[in-house]
Legacy VTK file of the C-alpha trace (Angstrom):
# vtk DataFile Version 3.0
C-alpha trace
ASCII
DATASET POLYDATA
POINTS 226 float
87.269 148.231 -62.868
86.728 148.573 -66.647
89.753 146.617 -67.040
88.820 143.829 -64.988
85.455 143.452 -66.454
86.455 143.758 -69.938
89.097 141.090 -69.242
86.429 138.643 -67.766
84.161 139.201 -70.588
86.608 138.409 -73.044
87.743 135.380 -71.045
84.227 133.933 -70.851
83.423 134.357 -74.107
86.847 132.809 -75.498
86.237 129.572 -73.373
82.653 129.589 -74.275
83.439 129.588 -77.832
86.157 126.851 -77.587
83.961 124.742 -75.621
81.018 124.850 -78.237
83.405 123.993 -80.562
84.657 120.801 -78.771
80.873 119.890 -77.770
80.245 120.145 -82.050
83.066 117.999 -82.498
81.550 115.749 -80.009
78.235 115.505 -81.703
80.061 115.172 -84.889
81.590 112.158 -83.407
78.453 110.638 -82.674
77.062 111.249 -86.237
80.284 109.647 -87.690
80.291 106.688 -85.161
76.127 105.929 -86.256
77.465 106.296 -89.948
80.139 103.312 -89.157
77.825 101.386 -87.562
75.399 101.196 -90.037
77.821 100.543 -92.849
79.108 97.826 -90.779
75.694 96.450 -90.303
74.762 96.866 -94.141
77.954 94.898 -94.962
77.252 91.859 -92.907
74.045 91.275 -94.391
73.752 88.091 -96.620
74.434 88.726 -100.402
71.631 89.199 -102.763
71.391 89.709 -106.621
72.183 92.894 -108.163
69.611 95.332 -107.905
67.885 96.935 -110.744
68.526 100.476 -109.981
70.944 100.548 -106.916
70.499 103.822 -104.745
74.146 105.534 -103.896
72.561 105.854 -100.593
70.536 103.101 -99.609
72.095 100.666 -101.377
76.170 101.678 -100.618
78.118 98.932 -99.011
74.903 96.066 -99.782
76.630 92.584 -100.318
75.809 91.371 -103.884
76.498 88.128 -106.135
76.954 88.659 -109.843
77.762 86.290 -112.386
78.987 87.092 -115.808
82.429 88.094 -117.580
85.333 90.743 -117.341
85.673 92.297 -120.986
89.205 92.846 -120.492
88.416 96.869 -120.515
89.779 98.503 -117.328
91.112 101.574 -115.336
94.313 101.741 -113.307
93.690 103.933 -110.258
96.679 105.103 -108.440
96.956 104.053 -104.760
99.138 102.628 -102.035
98.989 99.531 -99.991
100.460 99.545 -96.606
102.113 96.287 -96.914
102.972 96.200 -100.692
103.457 99.985 -101.232
102.360 101.773 -104.214
100.415 100.537 -107.216
97.145 100.466 -108.707
93.551 99.721 -108.169
92.328 97.903 -111.013
88.671 98.702 -112.005
87.009 96.512 -115.006
84.171 96.317 -116.946
82.090 93.380 -116.153
79.344 92.174 -118.421
76.549 90.199 -116.184
74.514 87.097 -117.629
71.576 89.246 -117.632
73.287 91.575 -120.136
74.070 94.439 -117.851
77.540 96.114 -118.184
78.670 97.400 -114.434
82.134 98.283 -112.981
84.112 95.717 -110.625
87.220 96.986 -108.339
89.016 93.861 -108.809
91.756 95.107 -106.020
95.437 96.131 -106.335
98.238 95.362 -108.247
102.023 96.728 -107.830
103.113 99.472 -110.360
105.064 96.923 -112.366
101.781 94.919 -112.982
99.773 97.858 -114.170
100.095 96.994 -117.787
99.976 93.173 -117.983
97.227 91.972 -120.018
94.145 90.768 -117.968
91.848 88.882 -121.001
88.306 88.504 -120.851
87.010 85.677 -118.065
83.819 84.434 -116.895
83.090 84.120 -112.996
81.054 84.795 -110.239
81.930 87.746 -107.737
80.722 88.208 -104.328
81.480 92.005 -103.254
79.900 95.104 -102.025
78.285 97.953 -103.850
80.123 101.278 -103.248
80.673 104.637 -104.277
83.676 105.631 -102.944
84.772 109.207 -101.733
87.781 108.956 -103.409
87.455 112.377 -105.429
87.500 115.989 -104.143
87.422 119.157 -105.952
91.694 118.789 -105.891
91.661 115.463 -107.365
93.554 115.771 -110.808
91.551 114.328 -113.628
92.556 111.489 -115.484
96.296 111.436 -117.158
95.060 111.237 -120.809
98.941 110.163 -122.115
99.377 107.451 -119.295
95.483 106.370 -118.627
96.046 106.535 -115.389
93.078 107.993 -112.671
93.742 109.547 -109.259
90.500 108.378 -107.832
87.377 106.438 -108.187
84.832 108.493 -109.787
82.231 106.386 -110.858
80.157 108.470 -112.945
83.005 109.282 -114.953
84.477 105.755 -115.328
81.127 104.479 -116.038
81.077 106.703 -119.071
84.873 106.117 -120.073
83.812 102.299 -120.065
80.422 102.838 -121.183
78.784 100.771 -117.952
76.093 101.485 -115.627
77.387 104.047 -112.818
77.573 100.934 -110.673
80.710 99.822 -109.170
81.085 96.180 -107.386
84.098 96.347 -105.021
85.310 92.268 -104.928
85.407 90.623 -101.810
88.106 87.941 -102.779
90.686 87.678 -105.546
89.315 87.480 -109.208
92.464 86.425 -110.605
95.306 87.807 -112.834
97.349 88.442 -110.171
94.784 91.027 -108.410
94.779 91.223 -104.826
91.244 92.090 -103.710
90.815 94.875 -101.185
87.431 94.413 -99.735
85.105 97.824 -98.990
85.766 98.802 -95.436
83.333 100.673 -92.910
86.499 102.308 -91.136
85.841 105.936 -92.068
88.222 108.453 -91.118
87.091 109.758 -87.676
89.371 112.415 -86.159
86.283 114.124 -84.442
87.452 112.777 -80.768
90.786 114.104 -81.330
89.460 117.862 -82.606
87.016 117.791 -79.627
90.010 117.158 -76.983
91.881 119.895 -78.641
89.207 122.300 -78.479
88.349 121.724 -74.825
92.248 121.730 -73.953
92.551 125.226 -75.496
89.549 126.444 -73.579
91.225 125.005 -70.249
94.252 126.713 -71.534
92.310 130.266 -72.219
90.667 130.098 -68.927
93.809 129.291 -67.271
95.769 132.445 -68.907
92.881 134.824 -68.334
92.737 134.004 -64.637
96.443 134.286 -64.360
96.360 137.813 -65.900
93.272 138.649 -63.625
95.485 137.527 -60.450
98.477 139.549 -61.692
96.244 142.570 -62.117
94.919 142.206 -58.731
98.031 141.391 -56.902
99.546 144.670 -58.530
96.938 146.771 -57.525
97.295 145.219 -53.823
100.605 146.395 -53.811
100.160 149.896 -55.002
97.536 150.346 -52.041
100.131 149.057 -49.893
102.366 151.386 -50.582
LINES 1 227
226 0 1 2 3 4 5 6 7 8 9 10 11 12 13 14 15 16 17 18 19 20 21 22 23 24 25 26 27 28 29 30 31 32 33 34 35 36 37 38 39 40 41 42 43 44 45 46 47 48 49 50 51 52 53 54 55 56 57 58 59 60 61 62 63 64 65 66 67 68 69 70 71 72 73 74 75 76 77 78 79 80 81 82 83 84 85 86 87 88 89 90 91 92 93 94 95 96 97 98 99 100 101 102 103 104 105 106 107 108 109 110 111 112 113 114 115 116 117 118 119 120 121 122 123 124 125 126 127 128 129 130 131 132 133 134 135 136 137 138 139 140 141 142 143 144 145 146 147 148 149 150 151 152 153 154 155 156 157 158 159 160 161 162 163 164 165 166 167 168 169 170 171 172 173 174 175 176 177 178 179 180 181 182 183 184 185 186 187 188 189 190 191 192 193 194 195 196 197 198 199 200 201 202 203 204 205 206 207 208 209 210 211 212 213 214 215 216 217 218 219 220 221 222 223 224 225
């Protein structure tokens, strides 16, 4: 009897833990979908002039229009385009007509075009403010020899180019063969798959516990019959 009670307790505890993990992932799913909806709503707003002091939380994805010129200073960020293959994002210093220096993510160039000269040029740009999540604790620092970056670290890039820690991701091409890659609200969202996995594991745990209990009862019944 103690063995059966122990198995029932373990079975219920296991199922309860796995189900609670699945529920937690569903809560995370709702949270992530809320973030995506909020970002999409922000991106659909009408462009405004560049705020005096953009806030990384409140102004992320805010559409803005800036006027000025590229300075010719830029940083290449290693990336890969799903259609064109490996290449670089070109993040350049931009001097606005108001005298501010900010960063502009111009978009993608293939590997062979990284070193092509992109001289200073005046233009008006419409894009979205962004503070990308490209960098983690495992992201390597920029390569001092080649000048290649491995993530869009806005603060570090601003320090390297002497700009404000403000990045505008261009919505349309800015010339010089650079293909714009507009900001997107399509965040990675795997919470539903994780939730399904936990719920399936809970079902398997329950089935295995039930099968084991059935086998024990059957053996006891057969033993009593003999």
